N, C-alpha and C positions, 0 to 999 in steps of 0.2 A: 758153447759159446753163449754169451749175454745177448739178448735181442729183446725188442719191444715189437709186439704183433697187434694190429688192428684189424678185426675180422668182421665184415658185414655191419659196419659202425652206423647206427641211425640215432640223430637226435631231434626230436619233434617238441615244438614250442605251441602253446596256445595261441590261436591268431587273434589279431586286434579285435577288441570289443567281444572276445569269447567265441568268435565265429569259426569254427573249422581249426586246423593245425598247420603250423608252418614247418616244413622239413629242412632245418638248417644244415643237417649233414645226412647225406643220402647214400648208404651203401659204400662206405669207405673201406677199402682194404689196403694195408701198407705194412711191409715187415722192414722194420728199421734194425740194421745191424750194429754190433758192438763197435763203438769207436766212430760211426757215420755221423755226418753233418748233413741232416736233412731239412729243407726248408719248404714249408707250405706257402705257396704263392698264389695271389689272385686279387681281384678287385675286392672293394667293400662289400659285404654281405655275401661272400662266396662260401663261407663256412670254415674258413681257415682258423679263425680264432676260436670258434667253438669247438672244433677238433682238438686245438691245444688245451683248452679247458677241460675237455672230456680225458684227456691223458693225464692232466694234472689233478683231477678228481674235484674240480670246482663245479662240474657238471656231471650228470650221471646218464649214460646212454639209454635211450628208449629201448633199443635192441641192439644186439651185437655184443663182441667181446673185446676186452683189452687185456693183453697178456703181457707180463714182464718176467723174462726168463722162466716161462713155462707156467707161471702162476697167474690166475685170474685176479685182476685187481678191480673189477667193474665197481664193487661196492665198498672199497677201502677209501677212508677220508684222505685228504692231501697229505696229513702230517704222518700217515702210515706207508705212504708210496715212498720208495727211495729215489725221490726226484727233487730237484729245486727249481725255482722260477725266477726269472729276471723280468720286471715288469717294464712297461712303456713309461711309467711315472717314476720309476727307480724305487719308490716307497722306502726311502731312506728316512730313519728316526731322526727329527730335527734336534732333538734334546740330546743326542748321543754323538760323541765324536767318531772319527773313522774307525779306530781300534775296536770301540764299544759297539758300533754298527756291525762290524764284521764278526765280533765275538757272541753276538746276541744269541744265535741258535745253539752255539757250543755250550754256553752257560745253561741254557734250558735242559740240555743234556746231561748236566751236572758233570762236566768234565773238570779236571783239577786245573787250577791256575797256571801251571808249567805246561800242560798239554794244550791249552788254550793259547798261551802265548806262542808256542812252537807253532801251532797249526796256522794261526794268524800271520806270523811272520813269513811263512811259506808263501801264502797268498798275495801278501803285500808285495813281496819280491816278484812273484809271477805276474801280477797286474800293475807293477812299476808304480806303487803307491808308497814305497819307504820314504820316510821323512815326514809324511802326512798323518801319521797316527794320531795326533793330538788336535788335529784341524776338525773345526765345526764343520756340519754339512754345507751351511750357508756361505762359508769362505772358500768353497771349492768350485771349480768350473764345472761346466756341464760334462765335460769328458772325464773328469776326476770323479764326478758323481756317479758316472755310469760304470766306472771301473770299481768303485766301492759296492754297487749293487751286484756287480758280476762276481767280485772277491766273496761277499756275504754268501753267495749261492754255492760257489765252488768250495769255501772251507767245510762245507757239510759232507764233502766227498760223495756226492750222489751218483747213482748209476747212470741217471739220465738228467740233461740240463735242459730247461725249456726256456725259450726266449720269446716274448711278445712284443715285436717291433721295438726293441730297446734302443734303437738310434734315431728314432723318429723325431725327437726333441732337439737334435743337434744341428748345426748347420752345416752345409754341404761339404766343406772341407774337413771338418772334424768327424762327419760320418765317415769319410773316405779313410781316414787315419784310423778310427775305431773298428771298421770293417777288417782291417789287417790285423789289428790287436786281437779282436775276438777268434779269428781264425788261427793266429800263432798260438793263442792259450789253448785252445781246443785241440790242436795237434799235438801240442806238447803233452798235454794230459791223456789224450786219447779218449776223451769222455763222448759218450753218445749224446747227440744233440739235436733237438727239435727246434727250428727257428721259424717264426711267423713274420711275414712282411708283404706289402703290396709293391715294393721297389724291386724292380727287375734286376738292376745292377746289383744290389745286395744279394739277391737269390743266385746270380750267376757267379759272383766272385766269391761267395762264402761256401757253397754247398758242394758235397759230393753227388747229391742227387737233389732234384727239385720236383715238387709236386704241385702242378698247376690245377687249381680248383675253379669251379664255375658252378654257381647255384647249387651248392652243397656236393657235387659230384667231382670226381677226379677226371679231368680232361686227358693228362698224360703224366707219367712218371719217368724220369730218366736223367742222365747226366747233364750238367749245363749245355755243353756242346750240342748234344743230341737234341735237346729240347729247342735250341736256336736254329741249328741246321735243317733238322728233319723233324718239324713239328706236326704232331698227329692230327690235328685239326685246325680249322680256319681260325678258331678262336685263340688257339695257343699261338699261332703265327701272328696274329694281330696284337695279342697282349704282350708278348715277349718282343722287345725291340719295337722296330717300324718296319712295315712290310707294304710292297704294292702287290696288289692281286690283280693279275692279268688273265683274262679268259682266253682259253685255247681249246684245241681239239687235237686228239691223239691221231698222228698219221702213219704210225708203225712202232713196233716195239721189238727190239733186239736183246741180246743177252745183258748189256750193261745200260744201254741207253734207250730213251724213249723220243720219237720224233714228235714234237708239239707244234702245230701252226697256231702262232699268236702274233697279232696286229700285223698280219699279211706275210709274216716270215716264218721260215721254219727252224724251230731250235731244237738241239740235240742234248736233252736233260738227264742227268743220271737217273737210272731206274730207281723208283721207290719201293718200299716194302710191300705195298698193297698192290694187288693185280689191277691191269689196266688193258682195256681192249681197244682195238683200233676203232675210230668214230667216237670214243667217249669224250664227252665235255669234261675239261679240267679247269683247275685254277692253278696259274703259275705263281709260285711265292718268290718275289724278287726283293730281296733286301736292298736298301738304298745303295750300300756299298758294294752290291754285285752289278750295279750299272755304272757306266762311265760315259761323260760327256767327252766328246772327241770333235776336234775341228771341223772336219768334213766327211770324214771316211767313218762308216759305222754300218751295223746292220740296219738301222732306223734312221730316219729324218725325223726332226723334231723342231718345236719352237720354244725358246725360253720364256715362261710366264712369270718367272720369279727367281731371284738369286740372292743369296746371303753368304757374305764373308765372315767366317766363324774362327779365324786365326789358323788353327790347324786343318781346317776342312773348308770346303765350299759347299753349300746346299743348294741345290736347284728344284725347280718345279718345271718339268718339260712336258708340253703336250705332243704325244705321239699317237698318231691314228685316232685322234679324238679322246684320248685317255690321258690324264695328267699322271705323270710318275715323278716320284721323289728320287732325287740321286744324290749321293754324297761323295764328292771328289776329295781324296786326300792326298793329292800330289803336293808335297811340301814346297814347290817351287811357285805355284799359283801365279804363273806370269801373265796369265789371261784370265780375266772373269767376264764370262759371257753376259751382256746386257739383256735386259728383257726386249723380248721381239727379234732376238738374234736367231737365225736358223742354225741348228748344229746336228752333228751326228751323235747317236746313242749306241752304246756296244753293250751287249749284255755278257756277263762272265757266265757261260753256260754251265760249268761244273759248279757253280754256286748256287744254282736254281733249284727249286724243288716243286713237286707236283703234288696237289691235293685233288680228290674227286669234287667236281662242281656241283654237289650236294644242296 
């Protein structure tokens, strides 16, 4: 089976002013399976783009190995790796029309005109660009230019498709449409894909697995639901979506749940993977949607400090026990929106909470 393997990958650059070194990628280990869509996610400067450039051959590792189908490719230049790249800027040739842009790499390979025509026709259909073959790039919308860049990469039939924030230049609505299109095309072809983004929604909706990076290192690898529901570190919990961190103390541990005292009440939270002992200090990870504002009944009493009607949701900042909690209510009726200063009850959905060590 085809796979891409990164082993103990390190990339160092000379520090500013020639002083010392900066480790942009720090001991990264990932196995990417055939047909998998894997996203490198993290804030600016976390090492995700450098990792992608190492895979592509635009940078070479300081130490470590990159292997494609069992063959080490560390020293191979980009044109000798069976990969194709879609850039943030699209990098479409302005003097060539859509057909010529897509066919460019095939002409360099000296394919026959009939083969080129057939292959370009296939990707035009796949990327829904039929009818735009003779259009100049400056006559295309942003979404159409992005499709051309994608088609130009796919027509080369690479083993691995690499994408470096390809949607960042599009508006929010078009990004949403193109996310679905990229995922459809990737699943149709079953092509191994490595995608870089700082956008959590993109990572969650596109990926089979997400790699969360921070300061050159991997914080956590897993399916989107696992990353969101069971974050491995406070960084992951804070970076993926929005999070309330509530200090607590373990009061008891049984087979399936952990009793945690937090804000003066005992919560029974699903037992995490890591070991916990009675008396240990912990952080309760409470997503805004795992909390509910109720009229009077609830585990906690709180005061509304701020509220905002957002159409499908109402967002609150509620002070409970001296701590402000962000709460997102999704009741479609929204018959009551509690004003600032209103005393309310707060209910926690205990089976949606998670526990991290308070380290």
